[in-house]
ZAKE-256773 format. One line per field, with one value per residue (C-alpha): y, x, z; residue number from 1; residue in three letters. Coordinates in pm, whole numbers, plus 50000, padded with zeros to 5 digits. Layout:
N
c2	[Y ...]
c1	[X ...]
c3	[Z ...]
nr	[NUM ...]
rest	[Ala ...]
***
This chain:
319
c2	[69575 69411 69551 69461 69230 69006 68996 68682 68706 68943 68875 68977 69086 68799 68848 68644 68475 68182 67875 67877 68236 68166 67881 68097 68368 68109 67991 68351 68450 68140 68224 68584 68473 68212 68466 68717 68453 68342 68694 68836 68514 68534 68899 68815 68510 68692 68992 68768 68538 68793 69004 69256 69354 69419 69793 70033 70035 69656 69633 69848 69647 69328 69489 69594 69238 69110 69366 69272 68908 69002 69244 69007 68718 68924 68960 68715 68371 68448 68565 68245 68028 68207 68164 67797 67703 67940 68117 68479 68477 68579 68557 68871 68804 68712 69044 69235 69050 69128 69500 69505 69328 69527 69865 69751 69640 69926 70205 70039 70005 70372 70473 70247 70389 70735 70619 70465 70799 70957 70683 70765 71140 71097 70854 71095 71443 71384 71086 71187 71173 70850 70628 70872 70945 70589 70366 70023 70148 70438 70199 69961 70252 70387 70045 69985 70326 70236 69899 70063 70332 70069 69872 70184 70284 69932 69920 70263 70207 69850 69927 70240 70071 69761 69957 70110 69977 69814 69791 69819 69448 69253 69276 69440 69583 69471 69143 69196 69376 69743 70024 70258 69970 69869 70232 70219 69956 70185 70317 70604 70923 70755 70665 71030 70947 70699 70938 71202 70953 70861 71231 71275 70967 71107 71435 71246 71034 71351 71486 71171 71211 71571 71453 71192 71446 71703 71433 71334 71694 71733 71398 71486 71826 71657 71389 71642 71818 71500 71567 71214 71037 70707 70862 70992 70653 70479 70728 70697 70317 70315 70552 70438 70107 70285 70562 70305 70121 70446 70551 70215 70217 70580 70589 70276 70359 70727 70635 70377 70630 70963 70873 71086 70943 70985 70698 70480 70146 69814 69639 69924 69953 69579 69596 69908 69766 69445 69648 69846 69554 69282 69447 69630 69327 69110 69365 69509 69215 69227 69602 69577 69271 69410 69757 69678 69521 69432 69235 69055 68964 68839 68631 68473 68385 68239 68021 67912 67824 67629 67430 67373 67239 67016 66875 66801 66615 66410 66323 66216 66000 65842 65751]
c1	[85617 85277 84936 84586 84531 84818 84716 84520 84536 84617 84818 84648 84827 84855 84775 85076 85386 85417 85195 85084 84965 84787 84592 84519 84381 84169 84000 83953 83796 83578 83446 83369 83204 82985 82885 82789 82589 82410 82337 82211 82026 81842 81751 81613 81421 81279 81154 81009 80824 80697 80413 80457 80786 80634 80690 80908 81190 81224 81171 81482 81663 81590 81742 82045 82099 82081 82344 82566 82553 82646 82918 83104 83062 83236 83569 83605 83561 83843 84067 83984 84065 84395 84496 84397 84570 84867 84767 84760 84614 84270 84169 84118 83744 83728 83891 83648 83354 83486 83518 83167 83006 83200 83110 82750 82699 82892 82724 82383 82436 82527 82215 82004 82150 82058 81701 81683 81779 81488 81260 81363 81323 80966 80875 80986 80950 80639 80461 80116 80241 80438 80184 80152 80520 80639 80366 80446 80470 80700 80926 80953 81031 81302 81460 81449 81610 81891 81949 81941 82189 82428 82404 82466 82767 82908 82872 83033 83327 83398 83377 83589 83855 83904 83910 84242 84571 84769 85148 85272 85257 84967 85032 84740 84841 84518 84356 84077 84048 84000 83974 84245 84494 84415 84453 84812 84881 84770 85031 84842 84667 84335 84314 84221 83879 83817 83967 83717 83433 83554 83559 83200 83100 83276 83083 82754 82854 82934 82589 82429 82641 82522 82161 82209 82364 82088 81823 81966 81999 81625 81555 81746 81576 81236 81320 81441 81104 80918 80793 80815 81144 80989 80889 81241 81390 81156 81239 81612 81593 81462 81737 82050 82097 82083 82310 82561 82558 82608 82892 83066 83028 83131 83419 83591 83549 83644 83957 84049 84036 84110 84389 84706 84969 85229 85076 84998 85171 85079 85019 84807 84610 84543 84411 84199 84047 83965 83788 83567 83483 83428 83345 83019 82848 82943 82849 82526 82301 82447 82389 82026 81945 82112 81956 81612 81354 81115 81385 81481 81119 81071 81390 81265 80934 81115 81338 81051 80836 81126 81197 80826 80777 81084 80948 80612 80783 80991 80684 80487 80778 80807 80440]
c3	[24696 24693 24613 24725 24430 24545 24913 24993 25372 25658 25972 26297 26613 26864 27232 27344 27205 27446 27414 27778 27757 27429 27588 27892 27664 27482 27803 27920 27587 27589 27936 27837 27513 27681 27949 27677 27488 27805 27931 27603 27523 27857 27794 27448 27573 27875 27677 27406 27649 27905 27763 28046 27882 27541 27572 27368 27625 27624 27249 27206 27475 27280 26970 27177 27296 26938 26840 27133 27026 26672 26780 27011 26764 26495 26677 26965 26797 26551 26837 27026 26724 26666 27031 27033 26707 26744 26426 26307 25958 25834 25468 25259 25229 25599 25686 25464 25623 25971 25888 25742 26039 26298 26146 26100 26460 26624 26426 26466 26841 26876 26681 26901 27223 27094 27026 27373 27529 27338 27472 27831 27762 27636 27919 28193 28043 27827 27985 27857 27497 27538 27367 27077 27018 27078 26947 26810 26451 26550 26744 26449 26215 26445 26492 26116 26056 26297 26130 25786 25895 26026 25700 25489 25699 25676 25297 25249 25485 25374 25002 25040 25255 25042 24717 24826 24687 24968 24947 25306 25374 25524 25900 26086 26425 26588 26698 26443 26108 26190 25936 26079 26085 25726 25612 25738 25472 25190 24947 24782 24883 24804 25174 25238 25096 25375 25629 25515 25548 25897 25993 25870 26069 26376 26343 26320 26621 26813 26720 26864 27177 27221 27176 27449 27686 27626 27674 28010 28125 28060 28227 28545 28564 28534 28791 29047 29019 29122 29479 29620 29683 29573 29240 29188 29268 29022 28746 28807 28811 28452 28332 28516 28328 27992 28116 28245 27910 27718 27949 27910 27532 27480 27730 27600 27230 27273 27465 27200 26916 27088 27330 27298 27060 27334 27536 27235 27196 27026 27359 27500 27174 27193 27549 27486 27167 27354 27621 27384 27153 27416 27748 27654 27491 27789 28057 27913 28018 28369 28395 28286 28496 28810 28796 28651 28882 28600 28420 28742 28812 28457 28481 28807 28643 28343 28562 28788 28486 28331 28648 28712 28359 28398 28726 28563 28278 28524 28733 28426 28306 28652 28644]
nr	[1 2 3 4 5 6 7 8 9 10 11 12 13 14 15 16 17 18 19 20 21 22 23 24 25 26 27 28 29 30 31 32 33 34 35 36 37 38 39 40 41 42 43 44 45 46 47 48 49 50 51 52 53 54 55 56 57 58 59 60 61 62 63 64 65 66 67 68 69 70 71 72 73 74 75 76 77 78 79 80 81 82 83 84 85 86 87 88 89 90 91 92 93 94 95 96 97 98 99 100 101 102 103 104 105 106 107 108 109 110 111 112 113 114 115 116 117 118 119 120 121 122 123 124 125 126 127 128 129 130 131 132 133 134 135 136 137 138 139 140 141 142 143 144 145 146 147 148 149 150 151 152 153 154 155 156 157 158 159 160 161 162 163 164 165 166 167 168 169 170 171 172 173 174 175 176 177 178 179 180 181 182 183 184 185 186 187 188 189 190 191 192 193 194 195 196 197 198 199 200 201 202 203 204 205 206 207 208 209 210 211 212 213 214 215 216 217 218 219 220 221 222 223 224 225 226 227 228 229 230 231 232 233 234 235 236 237 238 239 240 241 242 243 244 245 246 247 248 249 250 251 252 253 254 255 256 257 258 259 260 261 262 263 264 265 266 267 268 269 270 271 272 273 274 275 276 277 278 279 280 281 282 283 284 285 286 287 288 289 290 291 292 293 294 295 296 297 298 299 300 301 302 303 304 305 306 307 308 309 310 311 312 313 314 315 316 317 318 319]
rest	[Unk Unk Unk Unk Unk Unk Unk Unk Unk Unk Unk Unk Unk Unk Unk Unk Unk Unk Unk Unk Unk Unk Unk Unk Unk Unk Unk Unk Unk Unk Unk Unk Unk Unk Unk Unk Unk Unk Unk Unk Unk Unk Unk Unk Unk Unk Unk Unk Unk Unk Unk Unk Unk Unk Unk Unk Unk Unk Unk Unk Unk Unk Unk Unk Unk Unk Unk Unk Unk Unk Unk Unk Unk Unk Unk Unk Unk Unk Unk Unk Unk Unk Unk Unk Unk Unk Unk Unk Unk Unk Unk Unk Unk Unk Unk Unk Unk Unk Unk Unk Unk Unk Unk Unk Unk Unk Unk Unk Unk Unk Unk Unk Unk Unk Unk Unk Unk Unk Unk Unk Unk Unk Unk Unk Unk Unk Unk Unk Unk Unk Unk Unk Unk Unk Unk Unk Unk Unk Unk Unk Unk Unk Unk Unk Unk Unk Unk Unk Unk Unk Unk Unk Unk Unk Unk Unk Unk Unk Unk Unk Unk Unk Unk Unk Unk Unk Unk Unk Unk Unk Unk Unk Unk Unk Unk Unk Unk Unk Unk Unk Unk Unk Unk Unk Unk Unk Unk Unk Unk Unk Unk Unk Unk Unk Unk Unk Unk Unk Unk Unk Unk Unk Unk Unk Unk Unk Unk Unk Unk Unk Unk Unk Unk Unk Unk Unk Unk Unk Unk Unk Unk Unk Unk Unk Unk Unk Unk Unk Unk Unk Unk Unk Unk Unk Unk Unk Unk Unk Unk Unk Unk Unk Unk Unk Unk Unk Unk Unk Unk Unk Unk Unk Unk Unk Unk Unk Unk Unk Unk Unk Unk Unk Unk Unk Unk Unk Unk Unk Unk Unk Unk Unk Unk Unk Unk Unk Unk Unk Unk Unk Unk Unk Unk Unk Unk Unk Unk Unk Unk Unk Unk Unk Unk Unk Unk Unk Unk Unk Unk Unk Unk Unk Unk Unk Unk Unk Unk Unk Unk Unk Unk Unk Unk Unk Unk Unk Unk Unk Unk]
***
């Protein structure tokens, strides 16, 4: 029997056993990762450069893109490296860092999505008070509170998880270090402490979910009272991207953790965890750019300005 003091590394669950499939997974992961970097990078650059997008909604969207970059960079590069080098191990400190960063970004992102639903509620249901309730200082304070909450959650969960004695081996049944899988390696009832903390976190997450649902019920009621069809369409167009992102994030993560044990299996758990850790960060920029006319217009201006500047440089060099 081993304990946590003798464990120097963990073994992650591989996506495939054959070399060809491992290389195929590497190229697939690389494509998804580059698409996520490009999409979120464009969102961040566009919002930063276009002063028309310096509003609370796009300020929170910029924060969301930063979180998506951090979230996908926490899990996918290690999975890519393991597939490329036919490797499974991750160091003890690397595993602890991965748990910390994953909890930090996921909890922070959920807090931010809750704040963004409040932003949409105030914009549509209380438009006359929008500037007062969501001024620049209030937005910064709310974003800072979300980042601080994520950091606090990450410290509590990581410290609590890795203070447990581990004697059930070092094989983690997941492609990244995940708290429930590490708890399975514990050999004492001390893990109940972390289970209790996870239950408290789940209750708080459910409270945020209820807040989002109530906000959107009020939003839809207000939109349906708008007399013009054009006004309704404009109001819906500002809400649908956020609603789609919330639905994607909540549905994949809820299914990953609340699916019935009867349908659970290592291969299914691997696929589901991949969906909820990788799919939202990669899809969020596409959702916002496809459904938001202001973002599309700003992206066009950014590309046209970039190409125009490049042409001017080439012409000056030619002269």
